[in-house]
Each structure stands twice: as C-alpha cells, then as structure tokens.
C-alpha positions as CSV (number, residue, x, y, z in Angstrom):
1,M,9.9,14.0,-15.9
2,T,11.9,17.2,-15.4
3,A,13.9,17.8,-11.9
4,A,10.9,19.8,-10.8
5,T,8.5,17.0,-11.4
6,P,8.2,14.3,-9.1
7,F,8.1,10.7,-10.3
8,V,4.8,10.0,-8.8
9,T,2.5,12.8,-9.5
10,P,-1.0,13.1,-8.1
11,V,-3.7,10.7,-9.7
12,T,-6.8,8.9,-8.9
13,L,-7.3,5.4,-9.4
14,R,-10.5,3.5,-9.5
15,Q,-11.6,0.0,-10.3
16,H,-14.7,-2.3,-8.9
17,G,-16.2,0.3,-6.3
18,V,-13.0,1.1,-4.7
19,R,-11.1,4.6,-5.3
20,L,-7.5,5.6,-4.5
21,E,-7.3,9.1,-3.9
22,P,-4.3,11.2,-2.9
23,L,-4.3,11.3,1.2
24,A,-5.1,14.4,2.3
25,P,-6.0,16.1,5.8
26,S,-9.7,15.9,4.9
27,H,-9.4,12.1,5.4
28,E,-8.5,12.5,9.0
29,A,-12.0,11.5,10.4
30,G,-12.4,8.7,7.8
31,L,-8.8,7.2,8.8
32,R,-9.6,7.3,12.5
33,A,-13.0,5.6,12.0
34,A,-11.3,3.0,9.9
35,A,-8.5,2.3,12.1
36,A,-11.2,1.7,14.9
37,D,-12.9,-1.1,12.9
38,G,-10.8,-3.7,14.6
39,E,-8.8,-1.4,16.7
40,L,-5.9,-2.3,14.3
41,W,-3.3,0.2,16.2
42,K,-3.2,-2.6,18.9
43,I,-1.5,-5.0,16.4
44,R,2.3,-4.9,16.7
45,V,3.2,-5.5,13.1
46,T,1.5,-2.9,11.5
47,S,1.9,0.9,11.0
48,V,-1.8,2.0,11.8
49,P,-2.2,5.2,13.7
50,E,-3.8,5.3,17.3
51,P,-6.7,7.5,17.2
52,Q,-5.1,10.6,18.8
53,D,-2.0,10.3,16.1
54,T,-4.2,10.2,13.1
55,R,-3.6,13.9,12.1
56,A,0.1,13.2,12.5
57,Y,0.1,10.4,10.7
58,I,-1.4,12.5,7.3
59,D,1.3,15.1,8.1
60,T,4.1,12.8,7.9
61,A,2.9,11.3,4.9
62,L,2.5,14.4,3.2
63,Q,5.9,15.8,4.3
64,M,7.3,12.3,2.8
65,R,5.7,13.1,-0.4
66,A,7.0,16.5,-0.6
67,D,10.3,15.0,-0.1
68,G,9.7,12.5,-2.9
69,H,10.0,9.4,-0.9
70,R,6.3,8.4,-0.5
71,F,3.0,9.0,-2.1
72,A,0.3,7.9,0.2
73,F,-3.2,7.2,-1.0
74,A,-6.7,7.1,0.9
75,V,-8.7,3.8,0.0
76,V,-12.4,4.9,-0.3
77,D,-15.8,2.9,-1.0
78,E,-16.9,4.7,-4.2
79,A,-20.5,4.2,-3.2
80,S,-20.6,5.6,0.1
81,G,-17.5,7.6,0.4
82,T,-16.5,5.7,3.3
83,V,-12.8,5.5,3.8
84,L,-11.5,1.9,4.1
85,G,-7.9,2.3,4.8
86,S,-4.6,3.8,3.2
87,T,-1.8,2.3,1.4
88,S,1.3,4.2,-0.4
89,Y,4.0,4.1,-2.7
90,H,7.4,4.4,-0.9
91,D,11.0,4.4,-1.3
92,I,10.9,6.0,-4.7
93,V,13.9,5.8,-6.8
94,P,13.3,7.7,-9.8
95,V,16.8,6.9,-11.3
96,I,16.2,3.3,-11.4
97,R,12.6,3.4,-11.8
98,R,11.7,1.4,-8.7
99,V,8.9,2.2,-6.2
100,E,7.9,-0.3,-3.2
101,I,4.1,-0.6,-2.4
102,G,3.4,-0.6,1.7
103,Y,1.8,1.4,4.7
104,T,-0.8,-0.7,3.7
105,W,-3.8,-1.3,6.0
106,Y,-7.6,-1.5,5.8
107,R,-10.8,-1.6,8.4
108,Q,-11.2,-5.1,9.6
109,S,-14.8,-5.3,8.1
110,V,-13.2,-5.3,4.5
111,Q,-10.1,-7.4,5.2
112,R,-10.1,-10.5,2.9
113,T,-12.5,-9.3,0.5
114,H,-11.5,-7.9,-3.1
115,V,-10.4,-4.5,-1.6
116,N,-6.6,-5.5,-1.3
117,T,-6.3,-7.3,-4.6
118,T,-8.2,-4.1,-6.3
119,C,-5.9,-1.7,-4.7
120,K,-2.6,-4.0,-5.7
121,L,-4.0,-4.3,-9.2
122,L,-4.5,-0.5,-9.5
123,M,-0.9,0.4,-7.8
124,M,1.0,-2.3,-9.8
125,G,-0.7,-1.5,-13.0
126,H,0.1,2.4,-12.6
127,A,3.6,1.6,-11.7
128,F,4.6,-0.6,-14.6
129,D,2.0,0.9,-17.2
130,T,2.0,4.4,-16.4
131,L,5.5,5.2,-14.6
132,G,7.2,2.9,-16.4
133,C,8.7,1.1,-13.3
134,A,11.4,-1.5,-13.7
135,V,10.6,-3.1,-10.3
136,V,8.0,-3.0,-7.7
137,G,9.0,-4.0,-4.3
138,W,7.3,-4.7,-0.9
139,R,8.9,-5.2,2.4
140,T,7.0,-6.8,5.8
141,D,7.3,-7.7,9.3
142,N,9.0,-11.5,9.6
143,F,6.2,-12.0,12.1
144,N,3.6,-10.8,9.6
145,F,2.6,-13.9,8.1
146,A,-0.6,-13.0,6.6
147,S,1.0,-10.1,4.6
148,Q,3.8,-12.3,3.5
149,R,1.1,-14.5,2.0
150,A,-0.9,-11.7,0.5
151,I,2.4,-10.4,-1.2
152,E,3.3,-13.7,-2.5
153,R,-0.1,-14.0,-4.0
154,L,0.6,-10.9,-5.9
155,G,3.2,-13.0,-7.7
156,A,6.0,-11.2,-6.1
157,R,9.3,-13.1,-5.3
158,R,11.0,-13.2,-2.1
159,D,14.4,-11.3,-2.2
160,G,15.6,-12.5,1.1
161,V,15.5,-11.1,5.1
162,I,17.3,-7.9,6.4
163,R,18.0,-8.8,10.0
164,H,17.4,-6.4,12.8
165,H,16.1,-3.9,10.3
166,A,13.4,-1.5,11.9
167,L,11.6,-0.6,15.0
168,R,8.2,-1.8,15.9
169,R,5.9,0.0,17.8
170,D,6.5,-1.5,21.1
171,G,10.0,-0.9,20.9
172,T,11.2,-4.4,19.5
173,V,13.3,-4.4,16.7
174,R,12.2,-6.5,13.5
175,D,13.6,-8.5,10.8
176,T,12.1,-7.2,7.5
177,V,11.4,-9.7,4.5
178,M,11.7,-8.0,1.1
179,Y,9.8,-8.9,-2.1
180,S,9.8,-7.6,-5.8
181,M,8.5,-8.2,-9.1
182,T,9.9,-7.2,-12.3
183,A,8.4,-5.3,-15.4
184,G,8.9,-8.6,-17.2
185,E,7.0,-10.5,-14.5
186,W,3.9,-8.1,-14.5
187,P,1.9,-9.6,-17.6
188,E,1.6,-12.6,-15.9
189,A,0.9,-11.7,-12.4
190,K,-1.6,-9.3,-14.0
191,A,-3.6,-11.9,-15.8
192,Q,-3.5,-13.8,-12.5
193,L,-4.9,-10.7,-10.0
194,L,-7.5,-10.1,-12.7
195,Y,-8.6,-14.1,-12.5
196,L,-8.8,-13.9,-8.6
197,L,-10.5,-10.6,-8.7
198,K,-13.2,-12.1,-11.1
199,Q,-13.5,-15.0,-8.8
200,R,-14.1,-12.6,-5.8
201,T,-16.3,-10.1,-7.4
202,Q,-18.9,-12.6,-8.7
203,H,-20.2,-13.5,-5.7
C-alpha cells in the first residue's frame, strides 16, 4: 500500500449465492426497490434512504470512498441480480489497520435469512485475511436491539457506549453502542459463523 493506494481497494466478494460488489450509480433503481420492501426508511434507528434520496445516498457513499473513509457495497442475489441492500467498511484508519462494518441494511424479505451472516463472513474475512486488519469494529443505535444481538452473534465484544453521539433521522440524538473483534479472535468467530451458515443453508 502506497500513499496513492487506498487501504480498501475495489473488490467483489461472493459466497452462498450472495455477491458484494462496489456500490455504483447503476444500483440506484435496485436500492430504491430494496428499501421499498418493508418501507425501511420509516425505521428511526436505521440509515436507509427514502426513495427520492437514493441517488444522493449513493453519491455520498462514493464521495466518502474518494476521501478514504468508507467503501460501500451493493448486496446482490447472484441468481437473479436483485439488489438486496447495502453494507460498508467505514471509519477506515489504515495507520492502525482498523475498519468498521456498518451502514448495513437489507430488504425485509431477506432479513433473518443467511444473507447477513454471509455478508459479515465475507467482509470480516476480507478485512482480517486480505487487508490484514488488527481490529474490526461495529457501532449501532442504543435502541437498535436487533442490531446489537446480530453483532453479538458474530462474536464481537461490546466495548461500551458513547453517550449523546449521533443524530437520528427524526432529529433526536442517539447513544452509540460500540463493538469490536481483534485478529486473534477471528479464527474462533469464523469457525462459529461457518457453522451457523451451514445450519441456515441446509434447509
């Protein structure tokens, strides 16, 4: 990695019929349809764009990518080409080899399926095994209990709570729950995720 080469470079990751590909303007219609599956923008503890804001959401992600702070993926069903949602590496700090995984959301019809586990396995594997990260972090709204449970199922440890930390879409200010996993914890977490994925994809 040189000064001219970003820490996270474009890559497409795939497993179990799920493909993570760099988010691009061509995903606009697919993302809008994914968000409409469950009207996800109405959930106050998520970052899902409203339909008319989908292009701006992509433009913001691409600008953050250019600035080196975030790398966003579209989550795509390999068989049909349907966009299932989006997820990102963010708060990328190359000097300490740290990334966080977030800005994650999926159309309602694939929630509580193997999709999230597959995406996290792909992103954690790429972060630890390819990028050589020392730590991967997560952050979530203190009232997003489903997200907290999902992060804990990955094997991440709860670091603590940052109070009065970020603005929600409804204008209220959230506390942020922080989690992390170190490179030394990854092999055990990977084994557990592979086991969970096997259970989910056998049915």
